[in-house]
C-alpha positions, 0 to 999 in steps of 0.5 A: 097773496097774489103774485105779481108779474110784468110783460117785457115792454121794449117800446123804449128799447130792448136793453132799457126794458131788460134793465127795468126787469132787473130792477123789478126783480130786486123789488120782488116781482115774481115773473116776467113774460115776453110776448110773441105776435109778429114781432121779434121772436120771444125765445132769443129775448128770454135767453138774454133775460135769463143771463141778466136775472137770477130769481125772477121766473121767466116765460113766454106770454105766449108763443103760438102752437102752429109755427113750431113742432111740438118737439121743438117747443119742448126742446126750446122750453127745456133749453130755456129752463136749463139756461135759467136754472129752472125758472122757465114757464112755457106759455102757449096759445093759438093766436088767430087766423090773421097772424097764422095764415097771413104772416106765417102761411100755415092753416089755423085749424083744430085749436083745441085738438092741437093744443091738447096734443102739443102739451102731451108731446111736450111732457113726453119729451121732458120726461125723456121718453122715446117720443112716440105719439099717434094723435089725430094731428101729430104723428111721431115718428112720421108714418112710413107712408108720409116720409122716407120710412126711416124715422124712429122714436128718439129721446131728448139727448139732454137731461132737463132740469125739470121733467115737468115744466109749467105750461100756461095756456092763453084761452078765452072761448068756453071749450078752450078754457075748459081744456086749460083747466083740465091739462095746464098749470096756468091760464092766461086770460086777457082783458079780465073783468073780475065781476064778470069772470064767473058768469063768462068762464065759471062753468068752463072752469068747473068742467075742466077742474072735474077732469084735472089731474091732482098732480097738476096742482091748483090752476095759476090764473094769470090775468093782465092788468094795466096799472097806474096808482095815484089821485091824478092818473085818470088820464092814463085810462086813455093809454090802455085804449089803443090795445083794446081798440086793436083787439076788439076792432081789428084782431080778426074778421067780423063775426070771428073775433075772440076779443069782440066776443069777450067784450060782448059777453061782458055786456059791451056788445053795442060798443064792441060793434061800434069799435069794430065798425070804425076800426075795419073802416080804417078809422083807428083814431075814432075807434080808440076814442070809442072805447069807454073809460068805464070799460078800461076801468073794469079791466085795469088797476087805474086810480087812487090807492083806495080804489086800486085796493078795492079792485085787488079784492075783486081780482082775488075774489074772482080767483086771480092768483098772478097779476101781470101788470102793464104800468101805464107810464113812459118813465121807468122810475114811475113804472117801478113805483107803481109796481112797488105801491101795488105790492105794498097794497097786496102785502 
């Protein structure tokens, strides 16, 4: 049975979102994730969630690798694993040049090499080794010619709850997905189209699996899916269009937009170009309207129970193991009902 998860949605207020997570925990939802773009940081919110919950797994969904040192990422993950009593999962990604360079003022470079080195350093920290790492992008301790020369290898003072905290990587490109399948416990793709997943990522996953350490266990494929179940929910397709338009049209420059590339690989190249043209011209409303219902339907769980059950089978056949649900509702009771109905269909 696929696991179910939820993204923290604080459009109606943070405390209300926490109450919803607490309610979803009671009905058996397995994991809650907090995203971090250029909004509030995810870590402080996860600490609050850890205090308000007792069973549900918690995770970052995701934090960018560029703005925290690898050691700080590891310390933070160990700290959240401690306050949640072993319920934390570290989700990492690279974000994109617009946010990293435009908001944080750090270069967006070497995403593959940096991701691998970050994960290796984090695992050193969690094992309480004296951290010593001589990578291409990170050197710990700092070499003497780049600092005072007084640095020495140190180990984490505390004893982590676990010496292996699960790592999930958000990845879309072929090489990124291959790396994820090789080194991570989980993979978090966005806008997952089950019938196209094998064509887009199959070769990358196979190449990564061939190099994978068996001790990592099977890869947890954690896919996001907008959700609305009912005979009269077609209007909710429109609720998912602003995010698709933003990512396909506005997340990145022309010619360097990972989400536009993904839509193109799904067979929506002309549509993606049109959405991007409109979005970059400042016509956001028109860009949203240009997102076809068919595209939304293919990457979501929106429709009558029978249709949603068929889509669940497609997700399972495509290898999805965790569904990260995004209820398309402005009412908490309805959101919870959608998730309950979906869990019943999975049972």
